[in-house]
A tleap script that builds the chain and sets N, CA, C and O, in Angstrom:
source leaprc.protein.ff14SB
mol = sequence {
  NMET GLY ARG PHE GLU HIE TYR TYR ARG ALA
  THR SER ARG ALA PHE LEU THR ASP ARG ASP
  TRP HIE GLU LEU PRO GLU SER VAL ARG VAL
  GLY MET SER ALA ASP LEU PHE GLN ALA VAL
  VAL ASP ASP ALA VAL ALA ALA MET GLU GLY
  GLU THR PHE ASP ASP ARG GLU ASP ARG HIE
  LEU SER TRP THR PRO MET MET LEU ASP GLU
  GLN ALA TRP GLU SER LEU GLN LYS LEU LEU
  ALA ASP THR LEU LYS GLN CARG
}
set mol.1.N position { 178.782 37.394 70.884 }
set mol.1.CA position { 177.479 37.451 71.508 }
set mol.1.C position { 176.484 38.040 70.500 }
set mol.1.O position { 176.741 39.096 69.922 }
set mol.2.N position { 175.378 37.377 70.294 }
set mol.2.CA position { 174.376 37.816 69.328 }
set mol.2.C position { 173.513 38.944 69.861 }
set mol.2.O position { 173.397 39.159 71.067 }
set mol.3.N position { 172.922 39.645 68.933 }
set mol.3.CA position { 172.014 40.736 69.299 }
set mol.3.C position { 170.615 40.378 68.853 }
set mol.3.O position { 170.420 39.706 67.840 }
set mol.4.N position { 169.667 40.828 69.604 }
set mol.4.CA position { 168.276 40.644 69.247 }
set mol.4.C position { 167.701 41.974 68.825 }
set mol.4.O position { 168.009 43.007 69.420 }
set mol.5.N position { 166.872 41.956 67.809 }
set mol.5.CA position { 166.167 43.161 67.415 }
set mol.5.C position { 164.714 42.989 67.797 }
set mol.5.O position { 164.091 41.973 67.491 }
set mol.6.N position { 164.192 43.979 68.460 }
set mol.6.CA position { 162.794 43.949 68.875 }
set mol.6.C position { 162.057 45.065 68.167 }
set mol.6.O position { 162.544 46.193 68.086 }
set mol.7.N position { 160.896 44.750 67.662 }
set mol.7.CA position { 160.050 45.738 67.018 }
set mol.7.C position { 158.745 45.774 67.791 }
set mol.7.O position { 158.125 44.736 68.022 }
set mol.8.N position { 158.333 46.950 68.184 }
set mol.8.CA position { 157.128 47.099 68.979 }
set mol.8.C position { 156.116 47.937 68.219 }
set mol.8.O position { 156.475 48.878 67.512 }
set mol.9.N position { 154.880 47.593 68.370 }
set mol.9.CA position { 153.803 48.373 67.790 }
set mol.9.C position { 152.702 48.459 68.837 }
set mol.9.O position { 152.312 47.456 69.434 }
set mol.10.N position { 152.216 49.656 69.044 }
set mol.10.CA position { 151.127 49.829 70.001 }
set mol.10.C position { 149.892 49.105 69.489 }
set mol.10.O position { 149.559 49.181 68.306 }
set mol.11.N position { 149.222 48.408 70.383 }
set mol.11.CA position { 147.996 47.731 69.974 }
set mol.11.C position { 146.830 48.699 69.959 }
set mol.11.O position { 145.858 48.506 69.230 }
set mol.12.N position { 146.932 49.726 70.755 }
set mol.12.CA position { 145.945 50.795 70.717 }
set mol.12.C position { 146.609 52.047 71.273 }
set mol.12.O position { 147.603 51.974 71.996 }
set mol.13.N position { 146.048 53.177 70.928 }
set mol.13.CA position { 146.620 54.433 71.379 }
set mol.13.C position { 145.632 55.115 72.303 }
set mol.13.O position { 144.472 55.334 71.953 }
set mol.14.N position { 146.113 55.443 73.483 }
set mol.14.CA position { 145.286 56.214 74.403 }
set mol.14.C position { 145.296 57.659 73.913 }
set mol.14.O position { 146.355 58.221 73.638 }
set mol.15.N position { 144.153 58.231 73.812 }
set mol.15.CA position { 144.084 59.600 73.315 }
set mol.15.C position { 143.004 60.348 74.084 }
set mol.15.O position { 141.865 59.894 74.190 }
set mol.16.N position { 143.377 61.473 74.602 }
set mol.16.CA position { 142.434 62.352 75.282 }
set mol.16.C position { 142.305 63.621 74.461 }
set mol.16.O position { 143.303 64.199 74.032 }
set mol.17.N position { 141.092 64.042 74.250 }
set mol.17.CA position { 140.887 65.322 73.584 }
set mol.17.C position { 141.246 66.436 74.562 }
set mol.17.O position { 141.419 66.199 75.757 }
set mol.18.N position { 141.353 67.644 74.040 }
set mol.18.CA position { 141.606 68.789 74.919 }
set mol.18.C position { 140.510 68.889 75.971 }
set mol.18.O position { 140.777 69.182 77.136 }
set mol.19.N position { 139.282 68.645 75.550 }
set mol.19.CA position { 138.157 68.718 76.488 }
set mol.19.C position { 138.272 67.630 77.566 }
set mol.19.O position { 138.058 67.899 78.748 }
set mol.20.N position { 138.613 66.395 77.150 }
set mol.20.CA position { 138.801 65.310 78.122 }
set mol.20.C position { 139.852 65.692 79.153 }
set mol.20.O position { 139.653 65.534 80.358 }
set mol.21.N position { 140.977 66.200 78.655 }
set mol.21.CA position { 142.094 66.567 79.530 }
set mol.21.C position { 141.669 67.662 80.506 }
set mol.21.O position { 141.978 67.596 81.696 }
set mol.22.N position { 140.964 68.663 79.999 }
set mol.22.CA position { 140.520 69.785 80.825 }
set mol.22.C position { 139.572 69.326 81.935 }
set mol.22.O position { 139.562 69.900 83.024 }
set mol.23.N position { 138.783 68.298 81.657 }
set mol.23.CA position { 137.797 67.824 82.631 }
set mol.23.C position { 138.399 66.942 83.724 }
set mol.23.O position { 137.747 66.677 84.734 }
set mol.24.N position { 139.628 66.489 83.531 }
set mol.24.CA position { 140.274 65.685 84.564 }
set mol.24.C position { 140.712 66.573 85.722 }
set mol.24.O position { 141.101 67.721 85.508 }
set mol.25.N position { 140.654 66.058 86.936 }
set mol.25.CA position { 141.185 66.826 88.064 }
set mol.25.C position { 142.686 67.075 87.870 }
set mol.25.O position { 143.388 66.252 87.283 }
set mol.26.N position { 143.159 68.196 88.361 }
set mol.26.CA position { 144.572 68.544 88.198 }
set mol.26.C position { 145.481 67.448 88.742 }
set mol.26.O position { 146.514 67.156 88.140 }
set mol.27.N position { 145.123 66.843 89.857 }
set mol.27.CA position { 145.962 65.791 90.438 }
set mol.27.C position { 146.100 64.605 89.480 }
set mol.27.O position { 147.162 63.987 89.414 }
set mol.28.N position { 145.049 64.286 88.747 }
set mol.28.CA position { 145.106 63.196 87.774 }
set mol.28.C position { 145.984 63.595 86.586 }
set mol.28.O position { 146.782 62.788 86.109 }
set mol.29.N position { 145.841 64.834 86.107 }
set mol.29.CA position { 146.670 65.296 84.984 }
set mol.29.C position { 148.142 65.264 85.357 }
set mol.29.O position { 148.978 64.821 84.569 }
set mol.30.N position { 148.458 65.732 86.553 }
set mol.30.CA position { 149.854 65.746 87.006 }
set mol.30.C position { 150.391 64.319 87.078 }
set mol.30.O position { 151.511 64.046 86.645 }
set mol.31.N position { 149.591 63.418 87.623 }
set mol.31.CA position { 150.019 62.023 87.731 }
set mol.31.C position { 150.219 61.372 86.375 }
set mol.31.O position { 151.190 60.645 86.166 }
set mol.32.N position { 149.298 61.635 85.450 }
set mol.32.CA position { 149.426 61.065 84.106 }
set mol.32.C position { 150.650 61.620 83.391 }
set mol.32.O position { 151.363 60.880 82.714 }
set mol.33.N position { 150.895 62.906 83.537 }
set mol.33.CA position { 152.074 63.519 82.909 }
set mol.33.C position { 153.352 62.914 83.485 }
set mol.33.O position { 154.285 62.605 82.744 }
set mol.34.N position { 153.394 62.748 84.797 }
set mol.34.CA position { 154.580 62.171 85.442 }
set mol.34.C position { 154.797 60.733 84.985 }
set mol.34.O position { 155.930 60.336 84.713 }
set mol.35.N position { 153.731 59.955 84.897 }
set mol.35.CA position { 153.850 58.559 84.454 }
set mol.35.C position { 154.354 58.473 83.019 }
set mol.35.O position { 155.221 57.655 82.712 }
set mol.36.N position { 153.817 59.311 82.143 }
set mol.36.CA position { 154.242 59.290 80.746 }
set mol.36.C position { 155.699 59.709 80.617 }
set mol.36.O position { 156.467 59.082 79.888 }
set mol.37.N position { 156.077 60.761 81.318 }
set mol.37.CA position { 157.461 61.217 81.248 }
set mol.37.C position { 158.402 60.145 81.771 }
set mol.37.O position { 159.475 59.931 81.206 }
set mol.38.N position { 158.007 59.465 82.852 }
set mol.38.CA position { 158.846 58.395 83.402 }
set mol.38.C position { 158.992 57.256 82.398 }
set mol.38.O position { 160.071 56.676 82.278 }
set mol.39.N position { 157.922 56.928 81.675 }
set mol.39.CA position { 157.995 55.874 80.660 }
set mol.39.C position { 158.978 56.250 79.554 }
set mol.39.O position { 159.729 55.401 79.074 }
set mol.40.N position { 158.976 57.513 79.152 }
set mol.40.CA position { 159.914 57.978 78.127 }
set mol.40.C position { 161.352 57.838 78.635 }
set mol.40.O position { 162.223 57.339 77.922 }
set mol.41.N position { 161.587 58.276 79.853 }
set mol.41.CA position { 162.927 58.174 80.437 }
set mol.41.C position { 163.346 56.712 80.557 }
set mol.41.O position { 164.478 56.363 80.220 }
set mol.42.N position { 162.440 55.851 81.036 }
set mol.42.CA position { 162.758 54.426 81.182 }
set mol.42.C position { 163.123 53.802 79.842 }
set mol.42.O position { 164.071 53.021 79.759 }
set mol.43.N position { 162.378 54.140 78.792 }
set mol.43.CA position { 162.682 53.604 77.459 }
set mol.43.C position { 164.046 54.079 76.972 }
set mol.43.O position { 164.807 53.299 76.399 }
set mol.44.N position { 164.355 55.343 77.194 }
set mol.44.CA position { 165.651 55.879 76.766 }
set mol.44.C position { 166.789 55.202 77.526 }
set mol.44.O position { 167.799 54.829 76.928 }
set mol.45.N position { 166.632 55.045 78.822 }
set mol.45.CA position { 167.668 54.387 79.628 }
set mol.45.C position { 167.849 52.939 79.184 }
set mol.45.O position { 168.980 52.468 79.065 }
set mol.46.N position { 166.753 52.228 78.938 }
set mol.46.CA position { 166.842 50.833 78.496 }
set mol.46.C position { 167.566 50.744 77.155 }
set mol.46.O position { 168.367 49.834 76.944 }
set mol.47.N position { 167.291 51.677 76.252 }
set mol.47.CA position { 167.963 51.677 74.951 }
set mol.47.C position { 169.454 51.969 75.103 }
set mol.47.O position { 170.280 51.383 74.404 }
set mol.48.N position { 169.791 52.866 76.009 }
set mol.48.CA position { 171.206 53.168 76.227 }
set mol.48.C position { 171.918 51.985 76.874 }
set mol.48.O position { 173.020 51.617 76.466 }
set mol.49.N position { 171.287 51.393 77.880 }
set mol.49.CA position { 171.892 50.236 78.546 }
set mol.49.C position { 171.977 49.037 77.593 }
set mol.49.O position { 172.914 48.243 77.677 }
set mol.50.N position { 171.012 48.909 76.699 }
set mol.50.CA position { 171.022 47.825 75.726 }
set mol.50.C position { 171.880 48.122 74.513 }
set mol.50.O position { 171.950 47.325 73.577 }
set mol.51.N position { 172.527 49.267 74.537 }
set mol.51.CA position { 173.418 49.712 73.464 }
set mol.51.C position { 172.719 49.763 72.104 }
set mol.51.O position { 173.318 49.465 71.070 }
set mol.52.N position { 171.448 50.145 72.126 }
set mol.52.CA position { 170.708 50.300 70.871 }
set mol.52.C position { 170.354 51.762 70.596 }
set mol.52.O position { 169.895 52.090 69.502 }
set mol.53.N position { 170.558 52.621 71.553 }
set mol.53.CA position { 170.159 54.019 71.431 }
set mol.53.C position { 170.804 54.700 70.232 }
set mol.53.O position { 170.161 55.483 69.533 }
set mol.54.N position { 172.057 54.404 70.000 }
set mol.54.CA position { 172.806 55.049 68.918 }
set mol.54.C position { 173.075 54.114 67.745 }
set mol.54.O position { 173.975 54.379 66.947 }
set mol.55.N position { 172.322 53.037 67.624 }
set mol.55.CA position { 172.548 52.088 66.534 }
set mol.55.C position { 172.410 52.717 65.152 }
set mol.55.O position { 173.192 52.414 64.251 }
set mol.56.N position { 171.448 53.566 64.984 }
set mol.56.CA position { 171.217 54.162 63.658 }
set mol.56.C position { 172.078 55.406 63.502 }
set mol.56.O position { 172.087 56.280 64.369 }
set mol.57.N position { 172.784 55.478 62.418 }
set mol.57.CA position { 173.591 56.668 62.156 }
set mol.57.C position { 172.716 57.869 61.813 }
set mol.57.O position { 173.137 59.013 61.979 }
set mol.58.N position { 171.493 57.609 61.331 }
set mol.58.CA position { 170.607 58.711 60.939 }
set mol.58.C position { 169.591 59.064 62.021 }
set mol.58.O position { 168.604 59.745 61.743 }
set mol.59.N position { 169.818 58.617 63.224 }
set mol.59.CA position { 168.866 58.924 64.284 }
set mol.59.C position { 168.925 60.403 64.623 }
set mol.59.O position { 169.918 61.079 64.355 }
set mol.60.N position { 167.851 60.892 65.213 }
set mol.60.CA position { 167.764 62.313 65.556 }
set mol.60.C position { 167.494 62.460 67.042 }
set mol.60.O position { 166.614 61.800 67.595 }
set mol.61.N position { 168.249 63.319 67.670 }
set mol.61.CA position { 168.042 63.650 69.075 }
set mol.61.C position { 168.306 65.135 69.220 }
set mol.61.O position { 169.372 65.622 68.845 }
set mol.62.N position { 167.344 65.850 69.759 }
set mol.62.CA position { 167.554 67.281 69.947 }
set mol.62.C position { 166.740 67.768 71.139 }
set mol.62.O position { 165.809 67.108 71.601 }
set mol.63.N position { 167.115 68.911 71.605 }
set mol.63.CA position { 166.398 69.588 72.690 }
set mol.63.C position { 166.257 71.024 72.237 }
set mol.63.O position { 167.255 71.701 71.991 }
set mol.64.N position { 165.034 71.493 72.127 }
set mol.64.CA position { 164.805 72.830 71.604 }
set mol.64.C position { 163.920 73.633 72.556 }
set mol.64.O position { 162.698 73.644 72.406 }
set mol.65.N position { 164.529 74.302 73.533 }
set mol.65.CA position { 163.719 75.156 74.406 }
set mol.65.C position { 163.087 76.280 73.580 }
set mol.65.O position { 163.734 76.844 72.698 }
set mol.66.N position { 161.837 76.597 73.865 }
set mol.66.CA position { 161.135 77.617 73.090 }
set mol.66.C position { 160.338 78.536 74.009 }
set mol.66.O position { 159.805 78.115 75.035 }
set mol.67.N position { 160.274 79.778 73.616 }
set mol.67.CA position { 159.359 80.726 74.234 }
set mol.67.C position { 158.356 81.087 73.149 }
set mol.67.O position { 158.719 81.699 72.144 }
set mol.68.N position { 157.094 80.710 73.347 }
set mol.68.CA position { 156.093 80.877 72.306 }
set mol.68.C position { 154.966 81.788 72.761 }
set mol.68.O position { 154.508 81.708 73.901 }
set mol.69.N position { 154.524 82.654 71.856 }
set mol.69.CA position { 153.310 83.402 72.146 }
set mol.69.C position { 152.119 82.493 71.823 }
set mol.69.O position { 152.315 81.365 71.371 }
set mol.70.N position { 150.919 82.957 72.043 }
set mol.70.CA position { 149.732 82.109 71.862 }
set mol.70.C position { 149.603 81.610 70.426 }
set mol.70.O position { 149.269 80.446 70.206 }
set mol.71.N position { 149.860 82.463 69.459 }
set mol.71.CA position { 149.744 82.059 68.053 }
set mol.71.C position { 150.764 80.970 67.707 }
set mol.71.O position { 150.429 79.998 67.030 }
set mol.72.N position { 151.995 81.132 68.166 }
set mol.72.CA position { 153.028 80.135 67.893 }
set mol.72.C position { 152.698 78.819 68.605 }
set mol.72.O position { 152.925 77.743 68.053 }
set mol.73.N position { 152.163 78.904 69.831 }
set mol.73.CA position { 151.761 77.701 70.574 }
set mol.73.C position { 150.686 76.937 69.804 }
set mol.73.O position { 150.769 75.716 69.671 }
set mol.74.N position { 149.690 77.641 69.303 }
set mol.74.CA position { 148.619 76.999 68.548 }
set mol.74.C position { 149.158 76.372 67.263 }
set mol.74.O position { 148.730 75.281 66.885 }
set mol.75.N position { 150.084 77.042 66.592 }
set mol.75.CA position { 150.685 76.486 65.376 }
set mol.75.C position { 151.466 75.214 65.690 }
set mol.75.O position { 151.388 74.233 64.951 }
set mol.76.N position { 152.211 75.233 66.778 }
set mol.76.CA position { 152.978 74.056 67.170 }
set mol.76.C position { 152.052 72.904 67.541 }
set mol.76.O position { 152.310 71.758 67.173 }
set mol.77.N position { 150.989 73.195 68.259 }
set mol.77.CA position { 150.021 72.157 68.624 }
set mol.77.C position { 149.418 71.518 67.378 }
set mol.77.O position { 149.255 70.299 67.328 }
set mol.78.N position { 149.088 72.321 66.380 }
set mol.78.CA position { 148.516 71.797 65.139 }
set mol.78.C position { 149.535 70.931 64.410 }
set mol.78.O position { 149.192 69.858 63.914 }
set mol.79.N position { 150.773 71.381 64.342 }
set mol.79.CA position { 151.822 70.615 63.684 }
set mol.79.C position { 151.997 69.251 64.355 }
set mol.79.O position { 152.088 68.231 63.671 }
set mol.80.N position { 152.045 69.230 65.684 }
set mol.80.CA position { 152.206 67.974 66.399 }
set mol.80.C position { 151.005 67.061 66.224 }
set mol.80.O position { 151.167 65.853 66.052 }
set mol.81.N position { 149.802 67.621 66.264 }
set mol.81.CA position { 148.577 66.821 66.050 }
set mol.81.C position { 148.577 66.214 64.656 }
set mol.81.O position { 148.238 65.043 64.485 }
set mol.82.N position { 148.958 67.011 63.655 }
set mol.82.CA position { 149.021 66.519 62.281 }
set mol.82.C position { 150.059 65.409 62.143 }
set mol.82.O position { 149.840 64.431 61.428 }
set mol.83.N position { 151.176 65.563 62.823 }
set mol.83.CA position { 152.227 64.550 62.779 }
set mol.83.C position { 151.729 63.236 63.375 }
set mol.83.O position { 151.983 62.172 62.810 }
set mol.84.N position { 151.032 63.289 64.494 }
set mol.84.CA position { 150.490 62.076 65.105 }
set mol.84.C position { 149.490 61.376 64.210 }
set mol.84.O position { 149.426 60.147 64.189 }
set mol.85.N position { 148.704 62.151 63.467 }
set mol.85.CA position { 147.727 61.565 62.560 }
set mol.85.C position { 148.363 60.818 61.408 }
set mol.85.O position { 147.741 59.913 60.850 }
set mol.86.N position { 149.596 61.172 61.030 }
set mol.86.CA position { 150.268 60.561 59.892 }
set mol.86.C position { 150.810 59.179 60.219 }
set mol.86.O position { 151.215 58.452 59.312 }
set mol.87.N position { 150.827 58.825 61.408 }
set mol.87.CA position { 151.394 57.557 61.855 }
set mol.87.C position { 150.736 56.433 61.177 }
set mol.87.O position { 151.080 55.277 61.423 }
savepdb mol mol.pdb
quit
């Protein structure tokens, strides 16, 4: 049985600034967070069911619970923002 490889690229990226996010009603923020998290879970499940999740030997999967003070939180936010910009 043959395998298909699919490559996806976002045609556009939805991006909200901190100010945009803050101005949304809490109910909208909660809904958007839930929808995004569900999409991540759905993609992971589809990859596992499609037996592609572990195809790469160099893939990375980790879970790192953290307790951060305000300074560490701001540093992490900057690191993640910088990483997204490198895409």
